[in-house]
C-alpha positions in Angstrom: -43.5 -18.6 15.2 -44.5 -16.9 18.5 -45.1 -19.1 21.6 -47.4 -17.7 24.3 -46.7 -19.1 27.7 -49.0 -18.6 30.7 -47.1 -18.9 34.0 -49.8 -19.9 36.4 -50.6 -21.4 39.8 -53.6 -20.6 42.0 -51.4 -20.7 45.1 -49.5 -17.6 46.0 -45.8 -17.7 46.7 -45.0 -20.3 44.1 -42.6 -18.1 42.2 -44.7 -17.2 39.2 -43.4 -13.6 38.9 -39.8 -14.4 39.5 -40.1 -17.2 37.0 -41.6 -14.9 34.4 -38.9 -12.2 34.9 -35.9 -14.5 34.9 -37.1 -16.9 32.2 -37.6 -13.8 30.1 -34.0 -12.7 30.9 -32.7 -16.2 30.1 -34.5 -16.3 26.8 -33.2 -12.9 25.8 -29.7 -14.1 26.6 -30.4 -16.9 24.2 -31.1 -14.4 21.5 -34.9 -14.4 21.6 -37.3 -11.5 21.3 -39.5 -11.6 24.4 -42.5 -9.7 25.7 -43.8 -10.1 29.3 -47.4 -9.2 30.1 -48.4 -8.5 33.7 -51.8 -10.0 34.2 -52.0 -9.3 37.9 -53.5 -6.1 39.4 -50.8 -6.2 42.1 -48.3 -5.3 39.3 -45.4 -7.3 40.8 -43.9 -8.1 37.5 -44.0 -4.4 36.5 -42.2 -3.5 39.8 -39.7 -6.4 39.3 -38.8 -5.0 35.9 -38.3 -1.5 37.2 -41.6 0.4 37.3 -41.5 2.1 40.6 -45.2 3.1 40.8 -47.4 1.1 38.5 -50.6 2.7 39.8 -49.4 6.0 38.3 -49.3 4.7 34.7 -52.0 5.8 32.3 -51.9 3.0 29.8 -51.5 -0.6 30.9 -52.9 -4.1 30.1 -56.2 -2.9 31.5 -56.5 -0.1 28.9 -55.4 -2.4 26.1 -58.2 -4.9 27.1 -60.7 -2.1 27.5 -60.0 -0.8 24.0 -60.6 -4.2 22.6 -63.9 -4.4 24.5 -64.9 -1.0 23.2 -63.9 -2.1 19.6 -61.3 0.8 19.5 -57.8 0.5 18.1 -55.5 -0.3 21.1 -52.3 1.6 21.7 -50.2 -1.5 21.1 -46.8 0.2 21.0 -47.3 3.1 23.5 -48.0 0.7 26.4 -44.7 -1.3 25.9 -42.0 -0.5 28.5 -38.4 -1.7 28.4 -36.0 -3.3 30.8 -32.9 -3.7 28.8 -33.8 -6.1 26.0 -36.9 -7.3 27.8 -40.1 -5.6 26.6 -43.0 -5.7 29.0 -46.6 -4.4 29.3 -47.3 -3.3 32.9 -50.5 -3.6 35.0 -51.8 -1.8 38.0 -54.9 -1.8 40.2 -57.0 -0.7 37.2 -56.9 -4.3 36.1 -59.0 -5.3 39.1 -61.8 -3.1 37.9 -61.4 -4.4 34.3 -61.8 -8.0 35.6 -65.2 -7.0 37.1 -66.2 -5.6 33.8 -65.3 -8.8 32.0 -68.2 -10.6 33.8 -70.7 -8.8 31.6 -68.6 -8.6 28.4 -69.4 -10.4 25.2 -66.9 -13.3 24.5 -65.3 -12.3 27.8 -62.8 -15.1 27.9 -61.2 -14.0 24.6 -60.5 -10.4 25.2 -56.8 -10.9 26.0 -56.5 -13.4 23.1 -57.6 -10.6 20.8 -55.0 -8.2 22.4 -52.2 -10.7 21.9 -52.9 -11.3 18.2 -50.9 -8.2 17.3 -48.0 -9.0 19.5 -47.7 -12.5 18.1 -46.4 -10.8 14.9 -43.7 -9.0 16.9 -42.2 -11.5 19.3 -40.8 -15.0 19.6 -42.1 -15.5 23.1 -44.8 -13.9 25.1 -44.9 -14.7 28.8 -48.1 -14.0 30.8 -47.6 -13.6 34.5 -51.0 -14.6 36.0 -52.5 -13.6 39.3 -52.8 -16.3 42.0 -56.5 -17.1 41.4 -58.7 -18.7 38.8 -60.8 -15.7 38.0 -61.6 -14.1 34.6 -58.1 -12.7 34.1 -56.5 -16.1 34.5 -59.2 -17.7 32.3 -58.3 -15.0 29.7 -54.6 -16.0 29.9 -55.4 -19.7 29.5 -57.7 -19.0 26.5 -54.9 -16.9 24.9 -51.9 -19.0 25.5 -50.2 -22.0 23.7 -48.6 -23.4 26.8 -49.0 -23.4 30.6 -45.9 -23.4 32.8 -46.7 -24.3 36.4 -44.3 -23.1 39.1 -44.7 -25.3 42.2 -43.1 -24.3 45.4 -41.4 -27.3 47.1 -43.8 -27.4 50.1 -46.7 -29.6 51.1 -49.5 -27.0 50.7 -49.7 -26.6 46.9 -51.5 -29.9 45.9 -55.1 -28.5 46.0 -54.2 -25.5 44.0 -52.5 -27.7 41.4 -55.6 -29.9 41.1 -57.8 -26.9 40.6 -55.6 -25.3 38.0 -55.3 -28.5 36.0 -59.1 -28.9 36.2 -59.5 -25.5 34.7 -56.9 -26.0 32.0 -58.8 -29.1 30.9 -62.1 -27.1 30.8 -60.4 -24.4 28.8 -59.1 -27.0 26.4 -62.5 -28.5 26.0 -64.5 -25.3 25.5 -62.2 -22.3 24.7 -58.7 -23.3 23.5 -58.3 -26.8 22.1 -54.6 -26.2 21.3 -53.5 -25.4 24.9 -50.8 -27.7 26.3 -49.3 -28.0 29.7 -45.6 -27.3 29.1 -44.6 -28.7 32.5 -44.3 -28.3 36.3 -41.3 -26.3 37.5 -40.2 -27.0 41.1 -39.2 -23.7 42.8 -37.9 -22.6 46.2 -35.9 -25.9 46.5 -33.6 -25.9 49.6 -32.2 -29.3 49.5 -34.0 -30.5 52.7 -35.7 -33.8 53.2 -39.1 -32.1 52.7 -38.0 -30.8 49.3 -37.0 -34.3 48.3 -40.3 -35.6 49.5 -42.2 -33.0 47.5 -40.2 -33.8 44.4 -41.1 -37.5 44.7 -44.8 -36.7 45.4 -45.0 -34.5 42.3 -43.3 -37.2 40.1 -45.5 -40.0 41.4 -48.7 -37.9 41.0 -48.1 -36.3 37.7 -44.9 -37.7 36.1 -46.7 -40.1 33.8 -49.0 -37.4 32.3 -47.3 -34.1 32.7 -43.7 -33.0 31.9 -41.6 -32.1 34.9 -38.7 -29.9 34.2 -35.3 -31.3 35.0 -34.1 -28.0 36.5 -34.9 -27.1 40.1 -34.9 -23.4 41.1 -33.0 -23.0 44.4 -34.3 -21.1 47.4 -32.5 -17.9 48.0 -33.6 -14.5 49.3 -31.4 -12.9 46.7 -34.1 -13.7 44.0 -36.6 -11.6 45.9 -34.1 -8.9 46.6 -33.3 -8.6 42.9 -37.0 -8.2 42.1 -37.5 -5.6 44.9 -34.7 -3.6 43.3 -36.2 -3.8 39.8 -33.6 -6.2 38.5 -33.4 -9.7 37.1 -31.1 -12.1 38.9 -28.6 -11.8 36.0 -28.1 -8.1 36.9 -28.1 -8.3 40.7 -25.0 -8.5 42.9 -23.7 -12.0 42.5 -23.1 -14.6 45.2 -22.6 -18.4 45.1 -26.3 -19.1 45.8 -27.5 -16.5 43.3 -25.0 -18.0 40.8 -26.8 -21.3 41.2 -30.1 -19.6 40.5 -28.7 -17.9 37.4 -27.5 -21.3 36.1 -30.9 -22.8 36.9 -32.8 -20.2 34.9 -30.4 -20.5 32.0 -31.2 -24.2 32.0 -34.9 -23.5 32.2 -34.6 -21.2 29.2 -32.8 -24.0 27.3 -35.5 -26.5 28.3 -38.3 -24.1 27.3 -36.7 -23.4 24.0 -36.3 -27.2 23.4 -39.9 -27.8 24.3 -41.4 -24.9 22.4 
């Protein structure tokens, strides 16, 4: 049975895209069939998986959603690109225009859900890399998913974004997607400082009784961003001690995600 996971946080810089890419790689290494969908007009996931110039693509997530809006048969297969064993559907700036069109679309929150129905038959996991906002694209992702995974950078500035995201998840659960569940909070960009420890305790005190907090912590290292900038997962990039720790962390995350869902 396919599991659709929206990776979301309103705050930028929380590690959503790197989490999507490297969780996908970890799940593939665990023998799972995985599809990533780039739900951000910036196309960072697409770039991180090897698409050099997403704005030059003719058929992306935006065209898939537009075909559903127009009640035309989407090109489900032709839009899938490949990075090794990871399949992904790219996005580009055209998704920005599509988000504006959604405002006047009938059943606007369910367009992506209708796109994903076909892919549920083809994959064990679908990972949605959401944009850092709570607009119509993110609402579509929340309406379409089974679980929400929330990356939370280990700093003091993410609390408000977390509260707003949780408020919207609960609204989506009430009105659009009664089956949605919060898979958990993933602490990212952890550097072992006192501040990181303070943030971990704050998150546990604030949410630990009601929301699962992943055991794994994603370490802070510039190598993770370097890998994405070179169109590679951290499993493929030149190894170092710190990057090795990140590889182990994402493998543990894959194990925790598989155990949870």
